[in-house]
N, C-alpha and C positions, 0 to 999 in steps of 0.2 A: 504493500499498498503504499501512496506517495502523497504526503502531507502539500497542499499547494495553496498558494495566497496570491490574490490579485490584489495590489494596493491601489486605492485613489487617495483622490484629495480628500474625499467628503467621508469614503466607505470602502471598506476591504469585503472583497469577495474570497470564499474561503472554501475548500473541499478536500475530500480524502478520496484519491484517485485510484484505481486499477492500473496494473500495467497496460490493459489492453485499451487504456483511455476511456472507461465506464465511470461515470462518477457514483461512491458510493453512499457518499454523505456530504451536504453541502450548506452552509452557514455564513450570513452576514454580521458585519461588525462595524460601526463608526470609527473613523481615523483620527478624527478629533484632532487635526494637524494645527489648530490653534494654538495647544499645549505646547508646540514647540517639538523638534526635532528627535528629543532624547526622549521625551515620551510619546512620541510616536514608535520610534524603533523597540521600547519595550513591549507599546500593546502590538505590534505584527510576533515578537519573539513570545509574548504569553500566549497569544492566541495559537502560533504552530504548536506551541508548546501542549497545549489543552488539546488539540487534534491528534497529534500523536498518542495520547495518553488514552484517547476516545479510540482510536485504533486499535490498540492494547487490549484496552479493555472490550472489545468484540471478540478476541480471538486473531488482530491480524497483526502481521510485525511491519511494521513503518519502515520503511528502507531507506527512502531519501525526501528533501524536502526540495520544493521549488517557491522562490517568491518572484514577483514580477511587480516592479515599481515605474512611475513615470520619471522622464526627465532623462539625464545621457548617465547611462551605465555601462560602465565598464565590467563586460562579463567574464572576463580574462581571469581579471583581479578581484571580483565580486565586489568592487565597487560601487555605491551608490554616488555617482561622483558630484552631480547635480540635480535637484529639483523643486522647482519653485509653488509646485503644489503642495509637498509634505515639510520643506523647508529641509532636507538634505544637502548636505555637502561635504562630499568625502566621507561618506559613513561605510565603514567594512563591515557590511552587513550580511555576508555571505559567513565570513569569520565568526561574528558575533552569533550567526545562527547554529554553525557547527559547534560553538562552545556550548550552547543551549540547550539543542537538543541531543546533542550525541550521533547527528545524522550528516552526512555528506547533503550538501545544499548547493544549490545552484542559484545565483541573481539572474536577472533579466531582465531586459526592458519591455511595459505593457504592452506595448506596441508589436514588437518582434515577436512573442511570444506569442500574442494571439494570431499572427501569420502563421508561425509553427503550426499551430491548432488547424488554423481554417486550410494550411497546404497538404496536412497529412490526414485529417479527420472531416474536413468540412468540402467546402466549394472549389477547392484547387486539390482535390484526392486526384492523384494518378497524375498530375501536372509536373513537369521538372521544376520550371520557372514560374512561379508565382508571385505577384507583387499582390499586398495586401494594405489598403489604405483606410484609414479608419476617420472617420468625415462626424464631428461629435462637436464638442464647446471647441475643441482644437482641430487641426489635421495632421495628421503624421502616417508613415508606412513601414512597412517591412519586408523587403527582399528575401526570400527562399529560394535555394537552387539545390538542385536534388535533395530535400528534406532539409536542408543547414539553411540557417539562417546567416545573414552578414551583417556583423554589427559597427562594419569600419575600426580604422587605425586608433580612433578614440571614443568609441562608443556611442556615436553620433548619427550614424549610417540611417536615413530614411525619414528623415524631416524635412519632409515634402513640404510641411505648411509654410514653411521658411524661404520657397521657391518666389522670387519677386516677379508677380506677372503682371502686374498692373503698378510700373513705374509713377510714384507720385502720387500712388492710393490711397486707401484708410492707413490709417497707422496700426503697428500689430504692437501686439506686445514685447515683443524681442526686441523693439525697435525700429525696425524698417516700417517702410512704408510698400503698401501696394503686394504684400505677402499674399501666398493663396489663402492663408488662415485666416488674414483678415478681409478677405472678399469670398469666400464661399464656405465657412465654416456656420454652424448651425446660428452661434452667437452672434455672429458677423448678419447673417440675414436677418437675425430679429432688429438688431440695432438699424440697419440701414432701412427697414420697414418704418421703424418705430421716428427716425429721424425724419421721413418722406412724410408721413402720414401726421404725423404728431401723435399719437397714439403710444402712449408707452406701456412696456410690457407685452408687446407684441412677440411670439416667438418663429423660430423658424416654423412650427408645425401649421401655427396659423397663418402665417404668409402661403404655404405650400396649399391648404384647403380654399382660403380665400381666392387664389389664384387658378384653381381648378373651378372656380364657382364662377369666372369671369371679372375677379375685380383686376382692374385694369395696370393699377399703382403695383400691387401683390403680383400681378404675373410676369410685369417689370423687373421688381426684385428678383423672384424667382430666377427670370433667364439670364439675367447678371450673373446670378451666384453660380446657373450651370455653365457656361460660357466658361467663366475663371476657373469652375474644377476641369471642364474638358482642355483648357489651356494647359493646365497644370499636370492632368495625366500624360498630356502628348510628348511636355518634355519629360517626365520621368521615363516613358516607353522608350524615347530618343535614347536615353540612358541605359536602359535596363532591359528593353527586348522581351518583355515577359509574354507567356504566352497564354496566362489570363491575370486581371487582374480585378481583386476581389474587393468589394467596395462593402465596408462595414462599418459599425461605429452608429450612434441613437439616430441619425438624420437618415442614414442609408439603408438601414432595415428595416426603416418604416414605413419607406415612401414608394411605391413605383414613380410617384411625380418624379424621382429624382433618377431612377436607374434606365429609364426609358431615353429620357429628354438628353442627358448625358451619354447616352451612347449614339445617339443622331449628332448631337455636336462636337463627338470626339471623330465621327467616321465624316464631318465634312472638314476635318482638320489635316486628316490623313493625305501624306504625299507619299514619299517612299518606304515609309514604316509598312511591318507586317503589322496586321492588324490585328490585335488579341481579341479575346472573348473579355466582356465586360458583364459581370455577374455579381451578384449580392452573396454575402457572407450567410453562412447556415449555420452557427454554434452560437448566435447572439451573444449576450453577457456573461457566457458559459469559457469562450474562447481563451480566455486571459489565466482562467485557472488551469484547463484542460495543458496549453502552452507551458505552463510552468511546470507541471510533470512532466509533460513531454521533454522537457530542458533538461530536468533532473536525472531522468533515466536516461540520457544521451550522455550525461555526465559521468554517471556511473559506468556505460558500458567504456567510454573513453580512458577511465581510471582502472578498468579491469584488464 
């Protein structure tokens, strides 16, 4: 049995996962990042320890742990280099978990482990080159080649949300203007509609629903986001030459209004590229825990 955690800024999804990828038990806990990084670290370790104890109490042997966090992650050295969501900076989380749990532990990036799960167990099954793009509050990607994730030299590969696609455009949280994330994320869609309509609190889902009902302003805002996303995906395809692009995250998983227009907009932009399939993710928010478990099992195999 593998102890698996997918840690986010507000909550963490936790599970006991069998080696075949089936979930035996799952639970959720608040991250409460406002308490500071030390408290968040302690929560992660306490929850993981309790899950391992639960497995033992039910007659299972925990063999490894996998933990996914957002931000920049040095997977090789097991360090959470930086995460604004949970306040981490150079936290040696893997070693801390090994000491607390007494289990081999793998540390991964939340989107890259989600990509790993979708590539092996979800929408990318059977494909050698899979690009997973998570579209939610932010945007990020994970490239999987022959079942293995690519973290990059510094643990920052796949930050597609910070490709500049609209120079001089909306200010992004990273400090640049016109990033894909500031033009096409769920947060940016809601913000843009609110600015133009004068209606505070509008969400991306509100915009999509109104666009489908014929609201011209909503339709324009939604199409702008679709076009921005298609531009970003074309850049990614130029770099990665994926066989399939899997769109995940809250916005992509819930809306046909996104998938079909993005396919159409992408196709209009293709020149010399081989056009990949663009499909919706299959695993939903379980992908993070499943991917964390897969990463942990991979680490066990590499160590043996």
